[in-house]
C-alpha positions, 0 to 999 in steps of 0.5 A: 500500500502506498503512503497516501493510502496508509495516511488516509486510512489511518485517519478514518480508523476511529470510524471503521474497522481494520484487517492486518496481514503480515504487518500490513494494515487495511482499514475500511470506512463505515458505512462502506462507500462503494462509489466516489463523490466524482471524478475530481474528488481528490482535487476538490476536497481538502488535502488528504481527505479525497481519493482517486476514483479508482480507489472506490470499488464500484468505479473500479469494477465498472472500469475493469468490466469495460476494459476486459470487454473491449480487450477480449472483443478486440482479440476476437474480431482481430482473429476473425479478421485474419480468418482464424476460427478461435472460440470466444472463450479463448479470446478472453484468456488471450486478453488476460495473457496479453496484460499479465506482465503489466503487474511488473509495472511501477505501482504508480501506473494507472493500469496497476491501480485498476488491475492490481490494487495493493491493499487487502480489500476484497477484489470485487471483479474477482468475486463477480467472476466467481459468480459468473463461474457458478452461473456458467456451470448451472446454465451448461447443465440446463442446456444439456440434454441427458436424453442423448445418452439413450441415443448413443450408439455402441461405437460412440460408447466404445470410442468414449471409453477408449479415449479416456482409459487408454491414455491413463494406462499409457501414462501409468506405464511410462511414469510408473511410481512417479505418480505416487512419489513425484519427480524432481519438480512435481509432486505425486498429486500433480502428476496424477492431476495432470495425467487425469485432466489430459486424459478426459474429454469434458462434454461442456467444453467440446460442445462449445468448441464444435458449436463455435466451429459450426459443425454441431448440426452435422452428423459428424458433430452428433457423433462427436457429442455422443462420444464426448458424453460417454468420455465425460461420464467415464472420466467422472467415474474414474475421478470418483474411484480415485478420490475414494482410493487416495483418501481416508476411508472415513472421509470417503464414506462421508463424501459418498453419503453426502453426494448420494443424498444430494443426488437423491434430493435433486432427482426425487424432490427438486426435479418433480417440483420443477415438472409440476411448475411446467405442467401448471404453467399455461402454454405459451406463457412464462413461468413465475419470476419467483420460481426462477429466483429460487432456482438461482439461489439453489444453484449457489447453495449447491455450489457451497454444499459440494465445496463443503464436501471437498468435491469439485464444487462446480458439479453442484450447480451443474447437476441442479441444471441437469434437473431443470426440464429443458426447453420452454417454459422453464429451461428456455426462460433461464437461458434467455434471461441469463446466458448472454449477460453471463457469457458476454459480460461476467464470465470474461472476468473469471477467465481474465484474472487467472491469466494475469497470474502468468509469471513471465520472468519464470517462464523465460527461465524455464524455457532456457532450462528446456535445452538442458532437459530440466525444470518444472516446465520440462517435467510438466510438458513430458506428461502433457506430450505423452498423454496427448499423443497417446490420446490422439492415437487411441482415439483415432483407431475406433472410428477407423475401424467403424469405416470413418474416413481417416481425416474425419477420424483424426479430426475427431481425435483432435476435438476430443483432445482439446482443452479449454474452460473446464480444465482451466476451472479444475486447475484453478480449483487445484491451486486453491486446494494447494494440490497444484503449485502456482508455477505449475498452473502457469505452465498448464494455463499456457498449455490450455491457451495453446490448445484452445487457440491452435487446435480449432484452427487446425480442425477448421482447415482439416474438416470441410462440412460443406462438401457433404451437401454436394449432390452427384445426381440430378434430383429434380422434377424434370428428371422424373418420368410421369407416373414414377415415384415422387419424393417430397420434403415439406418443411413446417415452421408453425401450425399455420403452415400445416393446412397449406401443405395438406391443401396443396398436396390434396389438390395438386396430385392424384392421391387416390393412386399415387407413388408419392412419398412425403417427408414432413420436417417440423422445424423448431427453434433451439431455445434452452438447449445446448445441442440440436435434436433430430427426432424421427417419429413413428406415424401413429395416431396422437392425442389432441391437447398435448403441449408438444408442438410436434404433436399437432403436426403429427395429428394433422398428417396422421389424419391426412395419411389415413384419408389417402392410404396410397401415399407414404408419410414420414414425420421428423422434428428438428430442434436447432439454431435457425442459423443452421436449420438449412443444414438439417434440411439438406441432410434429410433431403440427401438421406431420403433422396428427395427430388423437391423441397417445399418451403413455406413463405415466411409471411402469413395472411389473415383469413380475409387476406387483408392483413399480415398476421405473421412476418418472420425474418428468421424463417425468411433467412432459412428459406434463402439459405436453403435456396443457395445450396439445396441438393435438389429442386426447391419450391417456396409455397405462398398459401392463400386459400382456406382449408377446405375438406376434400368433399367440399372442394370445387371439382376443378383445380386451375393452375397457371404455369408462367413461362419465359425461359430458363431452367427454373421455368422448365422445372415449373413446367415439369411441376405442372406436368406432374400435377396434370396426372390429377384429373381435376387439375386444369393446366394453363401455360402462359408464355410471355415473349419479350418484345426484343431478344435482349436477355433471352435464352439462346443456343442449348437453353433455347432448345431445352425450353422448346423441347420442354414446352412441346412435351408439356403441351402434348396430350397427358393421360391421367391415372384413369385409363382412356381419359385425357387432360389437355393443356391450354396455351396462351402466348403474350408479347410484352415490351416491359414490366408494365405489360407483364403486370397488366397481363397477370393482373387480368388473370389473377382471379382466374386461377387457384395456383400460379407456378413460376420459376424463380429466375423467370424473365430476369434480364429480359423485357418481361421484368424490365422496371419491375426488378427495381421494386422487388421486395423478396428476392427469394421469390424472383421478380414475377413471383414477388409481383404475384404476392404483392398487395396490388394483386387479388389475394385468391390464388396461391403461388409456388415459386420453383428453383431447379437444382443448383449444385450438381457436382461431377464425379 
């Protein structure tokens, strides 16, 4: 403490209380003043009675939060700018490491006053960071889906056990008795701690890593998550056995009884109470605020309880979080209220301050000793290298035996070998319990920093997840023969989309005798969970009135299938981040080998078609992402008709296919041809001919247009033998967009459905002056015109895009 502070605090001793530590005195004023009287207090108050603003707890806390927030975000965006996919948590640790050596600066420097105050007052930023630490573990438990254990395959179980046990066995063989006696610079406890932490694969850390790398929605990501969960459970089991083996049996018995009792209370008391809260909360309504506050208080009690038992205290709030029912209304509310604030504002403090303890001068000395194969760092690195190398080697073998590609197997071993937040927390706990030296923590913290910085970059450049969505076959409607099996994938975001999809399928296709396979994907936003879920439902009758959103979809399509027995319906549910929903759609489309993906338009109108009742930008972004890289043809359905029973519908379903030229228009004609197999469908082809040849298709494209148009205009036989459907053909010459708008407006009320290619007329006179007014690019110029407010709201619109990314083998 500098002389100024000593003088001042001595003056207020008579009105406060003092602490002393090794002869150093610290006194606090009563009542405790956390904020200053202003920035200029020291200069405005009488000499010796004012303090600098940084000497008060609240201004210092605010300054630390602001500086840490700016510094770690600067690190994160700088690394992103140079295309290094380093996770956010790593950026927080890098920020602390970058400022670690400022502790060597003179005490008069401002950075010293803020980050390294020299008195004995409690360090408020450190305390806030500890608060975030407890909160982090609790929220990780809330977001974790324990049900993943049931869906884990035998191969993932085998790999998860191998990746933990075999590195431990290897280390025991290599280091032998050093695990008990210790080495020249490390104790036996340190040997065992480092070996164990290098061998485990922490599920929460790996889950966050693959989420940062944006591979958690892939099949590969799901395999890694399942393996990590098994590995984490294996590590916990080994840790429990080791604690009982290396402790006095009396202490172990007390700890065991305490932990078992804690788990019983959670499972048999708190979990049922939380489920009761969920059941009593009306659907689409939030839970009571006091419930959330009680759960938060319990998370801190659980932390202190496990700490009292001398267990790793973070397990307490984590287990409590596992007992919280995930998803809405309770789990989602906890995550939405606290996740962003805790991770973005408070948690950086917890990761920042431990990295400030890195001893730079000691590191320089240890690096010099490495040349002589000596020193504490050399001994610790020996353990790290041996265990890490054996872990990567043994983790690669099981996936290879399961016929996973070598690159993917190696990437999987890198992911499971990555060290990050969980390991850092445990090492800090070990330092607090004095089982790990502070100097050893410096080495291990740098190892974690290196691992969490380099490995994500290596994984990013080794694993290419986009290539798995490339299709090597033509999967579009033009390549299907009339009467052959059609495989659809229809996506549903809200219950309002159900009627539109069923109405379209019933009226547009001959369901009495049809080879139609309809895969229905119910897309739900991931809220309150850490990892995405993909569920395949059995098509069985569901009971109305359930809380599950998918139950409503299941009921509707079960009735649809029951009415039309000739078609095949399969229902799936994907709970995922909207940013990656298109990947779920790609994966299912490839797996089911569908030829057409049908997406609902993001806008929903009222029954009288005068008001927009829903306009979801998130769903629009999903549609745009699907259109950009879909492995088959795609259609965006703008449904604007009422749900009418099959018995009350009009006998004729009038469809207009608008044709200008190009592959999307040819795909729209192909859709019309398949619809004509339904005897009730009357197809009209409206060809819009540009007044000039500028922008028109030429050469091969023009030949394909002519051939497809002739094929569509030919007589088409319906399923009933001997009956024929004829196509009505209209041709109009247009000079600009105003002519196109006038023609379409004149026929807008005459049809039940318009089918048009997304790129129809683009770059020609047909859309001249219209493209500037396009509001929804995903519908194309003509499609956007048909759904605009200037047109009568009677007919639905289907905008078709032909398969884009057909790769050559």
